[in-house]
C-alpha positions as a printed Julia matrix, in Angstrom:
528×3 Matrix{Float64}:
  96.23  -24.84  211.03
  94.51  -24.15  214.45
  92.29  -27.33  214.78
  92.62  -29.07  218.24
  94.41  -32.13  216.94
  97.08  -30.04  215.14
  97.61  -28.01  218.28
  98.39  -31.23  220.23
 101.56  -31.82  218.15
 102.3   -28.0   217.94
 102.51  -28.0   221.78
 104.97  -30.84  221.71
 107.02  -28.93  219.06
 107.06  -25.8   221.08
 108.09  -27.72  224.27
 111.08  -29.14  222.33
 112.02  -25.77  221.1
 111.29  -23.24  223.86
 111.57  -24.95  227.17
 114.39  -23.18  229.09
 114.56  -20.34  226.52
 114.55  -16.67  227.58
 111.99  -14.17  226.29
 113.71  -11.29  224.53
 111.13   -9.08  222.95
 108.2    -9.03  220.52
 106.82   -6.86  217.88
 104.33   -6.76  214.88
 105.16   -6.25  211.33
 101.58   -6.2   210.1
  98.12   -6.25  211.34
  97.12   -9.43  213.46
 100.64  -10.9   213.22
 102.81  -11.03  216.41
 106.36  -12.11  216.4
 108.26  -13.01  219.53
 111.98  -13.73  219.95
 113.43  -16.17  222.45
 116.99  -17.12  223.28
 118.01  -20.69  224.08
 120.53  -21.65  226.63
 122.87  -22.5   223.8
 122.65  -18.92  222.42
 120.36  -19.65  219.52
 117.36  -17.33  218.74
 113.89  -18.64  218.1
 111.24  -16.65  216.33
 107.64  -17.49  217.3
 104.78  -16.36  215.13
 101.11  -15.97  216.13
  98.51  -14.95  213.53
  95.26  -13.65  215.1
  93.66  -13.32  211.75
  90.27  -15.16  211.71
  91.13  -16.63  208.24
  94.61  -17.53  209.13
  94.85  -18.27  212.95
  98.18  -20.01  213.43
 101.11  -20.51  215.88
 104.53  -21.88  214.68
 108.22  -21.12  214.86
 110.09  -19.81  211.91
 113.64  -18.92  210.88
 115.2   -16.17  212.87
 115.47  -12.72  211.3
 115.91   -9.27  212.61
 112.57   -7.27  213.46
 111.6    -4.58  210.96
 113.52   -1.4   211.64
 110.62    0.88  210.8
 108.38   -0.73  213.39
 109.32    0.61  216.83
 106.35   -0.81  218.7
 107.31   -3.46  221.2
 105.05   -5.71  223.14
 105.2    -7.04  226.68
 108.44   -5.33  227.71
 108.06   -6.34  231.22
 108.44   -9.96  230.24
 112.14   -9.4   228.97
 114.43  -11.91  230.7
 111.65  -14.32  231.71
 112.47  -18.01  231.2
 110.01  -20.48  229.67
 109.17  -23.1   232.24
 106.31  -24.87  230.72
 104.02  -25.0   227.71
 100.47  -26.48  228.0
  97.35  -26.99  225.82
  93.99  -26.8   227.64
  92.33  -30.29  227.67
  89.71  -30.24  224.9
  90.14  -26.72  223.95
  92.31  -24.43  221.8
  93.96  -22.46  224.52
  97.7   -22.74  224.72
  99.85  -21.36  227.51
 103.66  -20.52  227.75
 104.58  -20.32  231.36
 107.25  -17.85  232.17
 108.93  -18.58  235.55
 106.54  -18.8   238.48
 104.72  -15.53  237.5
 103.21  -14.34  234.23
 102.14  -16.59  231.37
 101.45  -16.05  227.65
  97.93  -17.19  226.85
  97.14  -17.92  223.21
  93.41  -17.97  222.32
  93.57  -19.74  218.91
  89.95  -19.63  217.83
  87.09  -17.39  216.81
  86.73  -13.72  216.12
  88.56  -13.06  219.49
  91.75  -14.83  218.57
  94.39  -13.17  220.77
  97.45  -13.27  222.81
  97.27  -12.1   226.33
  99.7   -11.73  229.26
  98.07  -13.35  232.42
  99.26  -12.71  235.93
  97.54  -13.49  239.28
  94.57  -14.83  237.15
  93.9   -11.42  235.45
  94.82  -10.14  232.05
  97.6    -7.48  232.47
  98.27   -6.87  228.78
  97.18   -8.09  225.43
  98.28   -8.15  221.66
  94.77   -7.12  220.54
  92.43   -4.64  222.38
  94.65   -4.25  225.5
  92.74   -1.23  226.74
  89.53   -3.27  226.8
  91.0    -6.52  228.12
  93.39   -5.28  230.82
  92.08   -6.06  234.26
  89.5    -8.63  233.0
  89.44  -12.37  233.66
  91.36  -14.59  231.06
  89.19  -16.98  228.86
  88.67  -20.31  230.59
  88.73  -23.62  228.79
  85.36  -24.94  227.71
  83.98  -27.83  229.74
  85.69  -31.17  228.75
  83.68  -33.48  226.46
  81.95  -36.42  228.11
  81.05  -39.67  226.38
  77.7   -39.11  224.76
  75.04  -41.77  225.12
  72.36  -42.61  222.6
  72.58  -42.24  218.8
  74.11  -39.19  217.19
  71.68  -36.3   216.82
  70.6   -34.86  213.59
  69.55  -36.18  210.27
  72.78  -35.51  208.21
  76.16  -37.21  208.24
  77.77  -33.87  209.23
  75.61  -33.65  212.36
  76.53  -37.13  213.25
  80.24  -36.52  212.81
  80.25  -33.34  215.0
  77.99  -35.04  217.57
  80.57  -37.73  217.94
  83.49  -35.39  218.0
  82.68  -31.62  218.1
  86.34  -30.89  217.63
  86.67  -32.6   214.35
  88.22  -30.45  211.74
  85.37  -28.7   209.88
  87.23  -28.56  206.54
  87.52  -32.35  206.38
  83.96  -33.12  207.11
  82.7   -33.0   203.46
  85.65  -34.95  202.03
  85.06  -37.68  204.76
  81.31  -37.95  203.87
  82.13  -38.28  200.14
  84.88  -40.77  200.54
  83.16  -43.01  202.91
  79.71  -42.24  201.31
  78.45  -41.67  204.7
  75.24  -40.15  203.36
  74.24  -43.78  202.52
  74.93  -45.11  206.04
  73.26  -44.99  209.43
  74.29  -42.51  212.06
  75.88  -45.25  214.17
  78.16  -46.1   211.17
  79.07  -42.47  210.82
  80.09  -42.41  214.42
  82.16  -45.52  214.04
  84.04  -43.87  211.03
  84.65  -40.66  212.93
  86.07  -42.57  216.0
  88.4   -44.47  213.73
  89.72  -41.27  212.14
  90.11  -39.41  215.47
  92.14  -42.41  216.78
  94.45  -42.26  213.66
  94.96  -38.56  214.08
  96.05  -39.12  217.71
  98.15  -42.26  217.17
  99.53  -42.17  213.66
  99.13  -38.64  212.23
 100.33  -37.74  208.75
 101.02  -33.99  208.23
  99.64  -33.26  204.86
  98.6   -30.03  203.09
  95.86  -30.87  200.66
  95.45  -29.27  197.24
  92.53  -27.18  198.77
  95.32  -25.59  201.01
  94.02  -27.16  204.22
  95.92  -28.98  206.74
  95.11  -32.65  207.24
  96.32  -35.03  209.86
  94.31  -38.13  208.67
  96.7   -40.62  207.08
  96.53  -41.02  203.32
  95.34  -44.65  203.43
  92.25  -43.49  205.39
  91.49  -40.47  203.29
  93.03  -40.5   199.81
  93.19  -36.96  198.51
  95.44  -34.91  196.4
  98.04  -33.05  198.46
 100.47  -30.44  197.86
 103.02  -31.45  200.26
 103.67  -34.09  203.07
 105.77  -32.95  206.0
 107.71  -34.85  208.78
 106.8   -32.2   211.34
 103.59  -30.38  212.24
 105.43  -27.01  212.41
 106.7   -27.13  208.93
 103.09  -28.07  207.77
 101.55  -25.13  209.6
 104.36  -22.81  208.38
 103.69  -23.97  204.86
  99.93  -23.58  205.04
 100.12  -20.22  206.7
 102.46  -18.58  204.1
 100.46  -20.19  201.27
  97.14  -18.75  202.55
  98.75  -15.41  203.17
 100.13  -15.25  199.59
  96.76  -16.39  198.11
  95.04  -13.77  200.16
  97.58  -11.1   199.07
  97.12  -12.32  195.42
  93.34  -12.04  195.74
  93.6    -8.42  196.92
  95.97   -7.54  194.01
  93.68   -9.13  191.39
  90.49   -7.62  192.92
  92.17   -4.15  192.9
  92.65   -4.28  189.18
  89.84   -6.43  187.94
  87.02   -3.81  188.08
  89.19   -1.09  186.31
  90.29   -3.65  183.71
  86.65   -4.53  182.95
  85.63   -0.93  182.63
  88.44   -0.28  180.32
  87.55   -3.19  178.15
  83.83   -1.97  178.15
  84.72    1.4   177.2
  87.06    0.4   174.38
  84.41   -1.87  172.95
  81.85    0.98  173.13
  84.49    3.08  171.33
  84.63    0.56  168.52
  80.99    0.7   168.14
  81.02    4.44  167.81
  83.8     4.13  165.23
  81.69    1.59  163.3
  78.83    3.96  163.35
  81.12    6.78  162.1
  82.2     4.6   159.23
  78.66    3.63  158.42
  77.92    7.32  158.1
  80.3     7.29  155.12
  77.57    5.53  153.2
  75.33    8.51  153.68
  77.8    11.18  152.78
  77.23   10.92  149.02
  73.4    11.38  149.53
  73.98   14.23  151.94
  76.28   16.01  149.34
  73.59   15.42  146.76
  71.06   17.14  149.02
  73.45   20.05  149.09
  73.8    20.15  145.27
  70.08   19.91  144.73
  69.27   22.76  147.22
  71.84   24.96  145.52
  70.19   24.13  142.15
  66.96   25.38  143.64
  68.38   28.22  145.64
  66.25   30.65  143.7
  63.1    29.18  145.1
  61.28   30.74  148.07
  59.81   28.65  150.89
  57.29   29.45  153.62
  58.65   30.74  156.99
  57.72   27.6   158.79
  58.65   25.16  155.95
  60.72   22.21  157.21
  61.13   20.22  154.09
  61.25   20.8   150.3
  60.48   18.5   147.29
  62.85   18.79  144.41
  63.43   16.96  141.23
  66.21   14.35  141.83
  68.72   14.98  139.1
  70.66   11.75  140.38
  67.57    9.56  140.01
  65.78   10.26  136.68
  64.35   13.49  138.11
  62.09   11.65  140.56
  60.91   13.69  143.49
  63.16   13.8   146.55
  62.14   15.21  149.86
  64.93   17.12  151.76
  64.73   18.35  155.24
  65.65   22.14  155.73
  65.77   24.53  158.67
  63.02   27.25  158.33
  65.25   30.07  159.46
  67.81   29.6   156.74
  67.76   30.21  153.03
  67.94   27.31  150.67
  71.6    28.15  149.96
  72.4    28.14  153.7
  70.61   24.87  154.05
  72.73   23.44  151.25
  75.75   24.48  153.21
  74.51   22.73  156.26
  74.19   19.47  154.17
  77.7    20.08  152.88
  79.09   20.63  156.38
  77.28   17.54  157.55
  78.78   15.48  154.76
  82.24   16.86  155.27
  82.16   16.25  159.05
  80.9    12.72  158.58
  83.58   12.0   155.92
  86.39   13.33  158.2
  85.07   11.34  161.13
  84.82    8.26  158.99
  88.45    8.56  157.67
  89.71    9.24  161.16
  87.57    6.19  162.47
  89.05    3.87  159.81
  92.57    4.83  160.81
  91.65    4.13  164.52
  89.81    0.82  163.8
  92.9    -1.51  163.76
  94.37    0.24  166.84
  91.27   -0.13  168.81
  90.54   -3.77  167.71
  94.19   -4.65  168.73
  93.58   -2.85  172.13
  90.4    -4.85  172.7
  92.24   -8.08  171.94
  95.05   -7.24  174.37
  92.51   -6.18  177.14
  90.46   -9.37  176.65
  93.63  -11.42  176.76
  94.95   -9.51  179.76
  91.71  -10.12  181.7
  91.72  -13.84  180.72
  95.33  -14.3   181.91
  94.62  -12.33  185.16
  91.85  -14.79  186.0
  94.09  -17.73  185.73
  97.06  -16.31  187.75
  97.9   -18.45  190.76
 101.1   -16.94  192.29
 101.97  -13.4   193.16
 105.23  -13.69  191.11
 103.02  -14.54  188.03
 100.95  -11.41  188.85
 104.19   -9.18  188.92
 105.09  -10.58  185.45
 101.61  -10.03  184.19
 101.68   -6.44  185.53
 104.88   -5.65  183.82
 103.47   -7.05  180.5
 100.38   -5.12  180.57
 101.66   -2.02  182.34
 100.64    0.17  179.28
  97.07   -0.92  179.82
  96.82   -0.66  183.52
  99.02    2.29  184.31
 102.03    2.49  186.77
 100.12    2.37  190.07
 101.36   -0.83  191.73
  98.51   -3.03  190.45
  95.71   -0.49  190.69
  94.12    0.67  187.47
  94.74    4.12  186.27
  91.18    5.18  186.85
  91.24    4.07  190.43
  94.41    6.27  191.3
  93.92    9.35  189.26
  92.6    12.37  191.23
  89.93   12.93  188.67
  87.36   10.93  186.52
  88.21    9.73  183.22
  85.93    8.82  180.19
  86.18    8.42  176.46
  84.17   10.12  173.8
  84.57    9.17  170.11
  88.08    8.2   170.66
  88.98   11.28  172.85
  89.97   10.95  176.41
  88.04   13.27  178.74
  89.16   14.25  182.29
  86.62   15.64  184.68
  87.47   17.17  188.08
  85.82   15.92  191.26
  86.43   18.96  193.52
  88.49   22.12  193.89
  91.73   20.25  194.72
  91.0    17.76  191.99
  90.55   20.64  189.5
  93.96   21.91  190.42
  95.55   18.59  189.96
  93.74   18.0   186.62
  94.82   21.35  185.26
  98.38   20.89  186.28
  98.64   17.36  184.74
  97.06   18.36  181.35
  99.25   19.02  178.38
  99.45   22.65  177.09
  97.7    21.79  173.77
  94.78   20.04  175.56
  91.45   21.84  175.46
  90.37   23.17  178.87
  86.61   23.82  179.62
  84.66   25.38  182.52
  81.16   26.81  182.92
  81.47   30.5   182.91
  80.28   32.34  186.04
  79.52   29.13  187.9
  81.3    26.82  190.07
  81.86   23.32  188.69
  84.27   20.88  187.39
  87.39   21.68  185.26
  87.11   19.46  182.17
  90.07   18.48  179.86
  89.57   17.28  176.32
  92.89   15.43  175.63
  94.69   16.11  172.35
  97.29   13.34  172.65
  99.44   14.63  170.07
  96.76   15.32  167.42
  97.52   18.33  165.26
  94.05   19.22  164.31
  91.2    20.39  166.57
  88.59   17.73  167.46
  85.34   17.87  165.35
  82.97   20.5   166.39
  80.3    18.01  167.55
  82.99   16.48  169.91
  83.93   19.86  171.39
  80.09   20.73  171.8
  79.38   17.33  173.53
  82.29   17.83  175.97
  81.16   21.46  176.6
  77.7    20.17  177.31
  79.27   17.64  179.72
  81.21   20.55  181.41
  77.81   22.36  181.85
  76.34   19.23  183.29
  79.06   19.11  185.82
  78.57   22.64  187.19
  76.02   24.47  189.36
  74.14   25.42  186.21
  73.17   21.91  185.34
  69.42   22.82  185.53
  69.7    25.76  183.26
  68.45   25.74  179.61
  71.63   27.23  178.14
  74.99   27.58  179.82
  78.02   29.59  178.62
  81.09   27.36  178.69
  84.67   28.67  178.44
  86.86   26.77  175.93
  90.5    27.29  175.65
  93.9    25.6   175.4
  95.37   24.63  178.75
  98.4    26.71  177.98
  96.22   29.89  178.41
  95.13   28.82  181.97
  97.32   29.87  184.9
  96.82   29.85  188.65
  97.55   33.15  190.44
  99.92   32.93  193.33
  98.06   32.38  196.63
  94.74   31.73  194.77
  92.44   29.18  196.52
  91.98   25.67  195.27
  90.19   25.49  191.98
  90.71   29.15  191.1
  92.44   30.05  187.8
  93.02   32.84  185.35
  92.14   32.41  181.71
  94.13   34.58  179.23
  92.4    33.68  176.0
  88.95   32.12  175.62
  85.89   31.48  173.41
  82.47   30.83  174.87
  79.91   28.31  173.76
  76.17   28.33  174.79
  75.31   24.61  175.33
  72.57   22.62  176.87
  73.9    20.63  179.85
  74.15   16.84  178.97
  75.93   13.99  180.69
  78.71   12.78  178.33
  78.15    9.13  179.46
  74.7     9.24  177.95
  75.98   10.15  174.45
């Protein structure tokens, strides 16, 4: 958009549009984009746009429209009423000037990190679009020395070096396509120079304003550089305008996609991990019968006594022709109590397995949708398609303007055995988390120590989570407190409806009306 050869024709376009027009005002609707309004002698308004973005440096006229109402900042008010008397492009350099009367001039620097628009008067910068405080009072940029005919063979060993030696202003984005088309890597440097001069002559004498499939502007005629193009334009201004807006849309689309891709990946990963945990729970069902048998066999031997430090017992296996079976036991418990431990373990595993079986299809469908959503996201090429995608998968990504739920919530979220867990980040986050939780959710906090408020979401479940889930989340609560390094930490567990915030209390402070306390060893939930 801002290569030197394109600016030659843009200068001619601006002369046709702006000579004799009166400068009205200018403003900026977004970063690095300046918009100036001019009024012709016939009363028509012309809007001139200048992008100082490194990736999208451009200068072109566009359809007139009122400036944004919410943006009150105006630029270069002292120029109001000045008439455009001339438009020039520096010889051999990308510095364009709009002369206003016999005094000030608008100087557009259309290259590099310092792309900018400056007001120059008496050969000093008196104002600037970017960094006015730094530039005011300094000398304006001067055109680089004009090129002279270079003698001797082109320098460098590569075709690219030879092209840029012959014409340093040659559009960089066209160098590789030229090398491939003319197979310049197989020719001498003198042949490369010959082809380069031919193409430069064509851009000067019979340009074709094409926008290639790559999105780049190309002035080389199609007969000299066949390449797939998106559009061919009659005028340079329309080609620049099309290229700029397409690049802006693509950059905006890239930001939208990159804002949601990480969260979507993490959600897909967590859901796949959840499915693995479900499969493990279902697999435990295969062991339930044996665990129940252990309980029955221990009850059948409840009359026996064991040594205080005994950790296993051998019994006759009534279920396997009275062959010996070794059963693990806890030394501190009687055999009858150990039998109940095995019964509890079997019952808990059976309950988890049955719940897991119910969740399996739902989780598998969610994985399929997440994987499909991610694949479709990668293929999106237009902002409008992204908006449709966002509507279709809003239940997966949340309602936060393209950003994943995890990225916008004021607390951390995770999943444990199918239960969602919220963890506060700081005092204010703890307040938000507690307010947003449902009254039936389980609320946890390390007793007598500062730390995160943690919510174990119930999400409509009518029965309490399994005891091992509650214990694991309580351990996670202890881990996210000042008592992380302690051996055992007391953790308050209650329903959120029993947690209130006293009027005037500092951030993070609450009152708990009903509670039970579990002693747990701190453990990071993510490591479960």
